[in-house]
Each structure stands twice: as C-alpha cells, then as structure tokens.
C-alpha positions in Angstrom: -17.1 7.1 -4.1 -15.6 8.9 -1.2 -16.8 12.8 -0.8 -14.5 15.5 -2.3 -13.1 16.1 1.1 -12.7 12.9 2.6 -10.7 9.2 2.0 -12.1 6.0 1.7 -9.4 3.6 2.9 -10.6 0.2 2.5 -7.8 -2.5 3.6 -8.1 -6.1 1.2 -4.8 -7.6 2.9 -1.1 -7.7 3.2 -0.6 -4.6 0.6 -3.4 -3.8 -1.1 -5.9 -1.3 -0.4 -8.7 0.5 -2.3 -8.8 4.3 -2.1 -11.1 6.4 -2.9 -10.1 9.9 -2.9 -10.9 13.2 -5.1 -13.8 11.4 -6.9 -11.1 8.5 -7.9 -11.1 4.6 -7.1 -7.1 3.5 -6.3 -6.0 0.4 -5.7 -2.5 -0.9 -4.9 -0.3 -3.7 -5.2 -3.1 -5.9 -6.1 -2.7 -9.6 -4.5 -6.5 -10.6 -5.5 -6.5 -14.2 -5.2 -5.4 -16.8 -2.8 -1.8 -17.2 -2.9 1.2 -15.5 -4.2 3.7 -18.2 -5.8 4.3 -20.1 -2.8 3.2 -17.8 -0.2 -0.6 -18.1 1.1 -3.4 -16.2 2.0 -4.5 -17.5 6.2 -8.2 -15.9 4.7 -10.3 -16.0 1.5 -9.6 -13.6 -1.0 -11.2 -10.7 -1.6 -14.6 -10.2 -3.7 -14.4 -9.2 -7.3 -16.9 -6.6 -5.9 -14.8 -5.3 -3.2 -12.1 -3.8 -6.1 -15.3 -3.0 -8.3 -14.5 0.3 -10.4 -10.9 1.0 -9.9 -9.8 3.5 -12.4 -5.8 3.0 -11.5 -3.4 0.7 -10.1 -0.6 2.0 -8.2 2.2 -0.9 -8.0 5.3 -0.2 -6.3 8.0 -3.1 -7.1 7.4 -6.3 -8.9 8.1 -8.8 -6.0 5.5 -11.9 -6.5 3.8 -10.7 -2.7 3.0 -7.0 -4.6 2.9 -7.7 -8.5 1.1 -11.0 -9.3 0.3 -11.7 -12.9 -3.1 -13.6 -11.9 -4.2 -10.9 -9.9 -3.2 -8.0 -12.3 -4.8 -10.0 -15.1 -8.2 -9.8 -13.3 -8.3 -5.8 -14.0 -8.2 -6.3 -17.4 -6.8 -3.5 -19.1 -7.4 -0.9 -15.9 -4.2 1.4 -15.9 -1.1 0.1 -13.5 0.7 3.2 -12.9 4.8 1.8 -11.8 8.1 2.5 -12.8 8.9 2.2 -16.7 10.9 -0.8 -16.5 8.6 -2.9 -14.9 5.5 -1.6 -16.8 8.0 -2.6 -19.6 8.1 -5.9 -18.3 4.6 -6.0 -17.7 3.5 -5.0 -20.7 5.4 -8.5 -21.9 3.4 -10.7 -19.6 -0.3 -9.4 -21.1 -0.7 -6.5 -18.8 -2.2 -4.5 -21.3 -2.5 -1.7 -18.7 1.2 -1.3 -17.7 1.6 2.1 -17.7 5.2 3.8 -16.9 5.3 6.8 -15.1 8.5 8.9 -14.1 9.6 9.4 -11.0 9.4 13.8 -10.0 6.5 14.0 -12.1 2.7 14.4 -11.3 0.3 12.6 -13.6 -3.4 13.3 -13.3 -5.5 9.7 -12.6 -9.3 9.3 -13.4 -11.4 11.4 -14.3 -11.7 13.2 -11.0 -8.8 15.5 -9.4 -6.4 13.1 -8.0 -2.8 12.6 -8.6 -0.1 10.8 -8.5 3.9 10.4 -8.2 6.5 7.8 -7.1 8.6 8.8 -4.3 11.6 6.5 -3.3 11.6 3.5 -1.7 14.6 2.0 -0.1 14.0 -2.1 -1.0 17.1 -3.7 -2.9 18.2 -6.1 -0.5 17.2 -9.0 -1.8 16.9 -8.5 -5.9 14.7 -10.5 -8.3 17.2 -12.1 -11.3 14.5 -12.6 -13.4 12.4 -9.3 -12.8 13.6 -5.4 -12.8 14.3 -4.3 -9.6 12.5 -1.0 -9.7 11.1 0.1 -6.3 9.1 3.1 -5.3 6.3 4.6 -3.0 4.0 6.7 -4.4 2.2 10.2 -3.1 -1.8 10.8 -3.8 -3.2 14.4 -3.7 -6.5 16.6 -4.4 -6.5 20.1 -3.6 -7.3 19.3 0.0 -6.1 16.0 1.0 -2.4 14.0 0.3 -1.8 9.7 0.8 1.7 8.2 1.4 1.8 4.6 0.3 4.8 3.7 1.1 5.3 0.4 -0.5 8.2 -1.7 0.6 11.0 0.3 2.0 13.6 0.5 4.5 13.6 4.2 6.5 15.7 6.8 5.4 16.3 10.9 5.8 14.6 12.0 3.2 11.3 11.2 3.7 11.3 14.2 5.9 10.8 15.9 2.6 7.5 14.0 1.8 5.4 17.2 3.3 7.0 19.4 1.2 6.4 17.5 -2.2 2.7 16.9 -1.8 2.5 20.6 -0.9 1.0 20.2 2.5 0.8 17.7 5.5 0.4 14.1 5.0 -3.3 13.0 5.7 -3.0 9.5 5.5 0.0 7.2 5.3 -0.3 3.5 4.7 2.3 1.7 6.2 4.3 -1.9 6.3 4.7 -3.1 9.2 5.3 -6.6 8.8 5.6 -9.1 6.6 4.9 -13.1 5.8 7.4 -14.7 8.5 8.5 -13.7 12.0 11.5 -11.8 11.3 12.3 -9.2 8.3 14.6 -8.5 5.8 16.7 -5.4 5.1 15.0 -3.4 2.6 10.9 -3.1 4.9 9.6 -1.5 8.2 9.0 -2.8 11.8 6.3 -1.7 13.6 7.9 1.0 16.0 10.7 2.0 12.9 7.0 2.5 10.7 5.8 4.8 13.6 8.9 6.7 14.0 8.3 7.4 10.1 5.0 8.4 10.3 6.4 11.0 12.7 9.2 12.2 10.5 6.7 13.1 7.8 4.3 14.3 10.3 1.4 11.9 9.4 -2.0 13.1 10.5 -3.4 9.5 10.3 -1.6 6.0 9.8 -3.1 2.9 8.7 -0.5 -0.3 9.2 -0.2 -2.4 5.7 1.8 -5.3 4.9 0.7 -7.5 8.0 -1.6 -10.2 9.2 -1.9 -12.0 5.7 0.5 -14.1 3.9 2.5 -17.2 5.2 4.3 -19.5 3.6 3.9 -23.1 4.4 6.8 -24.1 6.3 5.9 -21.3 8.7 2.8 -23.3 10.0 6.0 -25.0 12.3 6.9 -21.0 13.7 5.4 -19.7 17.0 1.7 -19.6 16.8 0.3 -15.9 16.7 3.4 -14.5 14.9 1.1 -13.5 12.1 -1.0 -11.2 14.6 1.6 -8.8 16.0 2.4 -6.2 13.3 -0.3 -4.4 13.4 -1.1 -4.3 16.9 2.5 -3.9 17.8 2.3 -0.3 15.2 -0.9 0.9 16.9 0.9 1.6 20.7 4.2 2.2 19.0 2.1 5.1 16.7 0.2 5.8 20.8 3.9 6.5 22.0 4.8 8.6 19.3 1.9 10.3 20.1 0.0 10.1 16.7 -3.2 8.9 15.6 -4.0 6.2 13.5 -6.7 2.7 12.8 -5.5 -0.9 13.3 -8.0 -2.4 10.4 -8.6 -6.2 9.5 -8.8 -7.6 6.1 -12.1 -5.7 4.7 -12.7 -3.3 6.9 -13.2 0.0 5.2 -12.3 3.6 7.2 -13.7 7.6 6.6 -11.2 10.2 6.4 -11.2 12.8 8.4 -12.4 11.2 11.7 -15.3 12.3 13.2 -17.1 10.7 16.3 -19.2 8.6 14.6 -16.3 7.2 12.2 -14.9 2.9 13.0 -13.6 0.7 10.8 -16.3 -1.0 9.4 -16.8 -4.4 7.3 -18.0 -3.8 3.4 
C-alpha cells in the first residue's frame, strides 16, 4: 500500500486501475479476464496477485468492457460501488458486493482515510436495452490527496467544478483517451480532448487509460498501429497544455508525488 502522503497507481489495461491511496486499495472498472464479450485483449490478462487486497471496486457504468460479470465474480464479496440502479441490476446477477452510492455524497472506503464520491459523466450515446445506463466518474480523496477517475465521458463545462467538489487541486486524473477501435463514438474523449479536460480541472498529473488494450475480431483488418496511438498522442497533447503526465503500459506502476527517482515500473 502507498504511504499516507503518496498515491500508487498501476494500470492493468483498458479502464482497470489499481489505486493505493490513504491506506486503501481501490480497483476501477475491473476487466480481469481475456475478453469482454466479443472484445479480446491483445496481451495476457492480469494475474490474481495484481489486484489482491482490493478494499473496494469503483464501477463507472455497465458497458461490457467496464462491467464484465465474470471479472466481478472473481472479486467475491469485495464491495462494488456504483450508481444505485447499476447496483440493483448487479445484485440480481450474483454480484454479492454491489453497493449503490448516491451522487453528491461522500462515502468512506476501506479502513484508511480514503473516501469516494460519484461525479457526473456524459456517456449516453449508445444506451443498452438490457442493462441500466447510469454512468458517472469518481472523486477519491484523503486529507492530503485527490484523484479523479473520469469513467467514460464526453467533455462538459461543469468539469471545471471538480477541484471545488474535491476541496482542493486534483493531484491525479485518470482519463480515457481511446477505445477498442480507431474511431470513437459519442460520449468519449480523444487524446486532445482528454488533455484539454485535464487543463480544465487543473490536474497536477495525468495518466491515460481506455486505450491500447481491447480489439474486436474484425479490427485485425484495420490499419496497423491504431491501438498504440492513444497514449502517446495524449502525452504530446498534455505537454502542449503545459501539464505533466505518465503514459503507462499495462502492468506498469507509478508513485505520486513524483521525485527524481520515480519512473514507471513493472510489478
């Protein structure tokens, strides 16, 4: 676990991040198996040790690449925090840890000093007929640290209010920058939009997620290299905004705040 004044972030691919903050281990949108429906990972899935000790899951919405039921069942009774409508649906599908949390309210997590709060996301472009469509991001705070996990979202002006809600500057933004194809549908951020959003919220550091991990079988016929563009393109756009960030590869880990010896590491 991270020291009380540090954040450790480990990207496991797509929107799945292990976040150690304030003595608490959180896991976002867990995709822990080789596939999500028809979508396939380009590399091996995470190992069980990668998410061991998770205190709670933060689930942004129920799209299959974010709420893969087989992955959620691997977590047993670990609390899965999500919108109330999503929690009700998950409970009906044998996710025993599902817990509904209300937008606008802070909830303590784990045994440490961390707390979480759902925040808005704009992600209604492709509503599902068979699952609830509630979507949100999350703020995670301790007395001295603040993290924004954006979930899937389009940009919207009210994002600028996040530091006020978090009661201080955003130390780390986890922002989506791509998808599972070279073209994004509505309700997503491309690398340039994601960098502008980080500038809007004044993020001190940013890590791109939701890129370079999943593909549909037909995507083998698409132009080569499309899966590798999102992260580096975000890094370049972030630099143009005058902001700091780290482009991780799946499995790499980073500690914040940075010092001269901190670089992404495996394991």
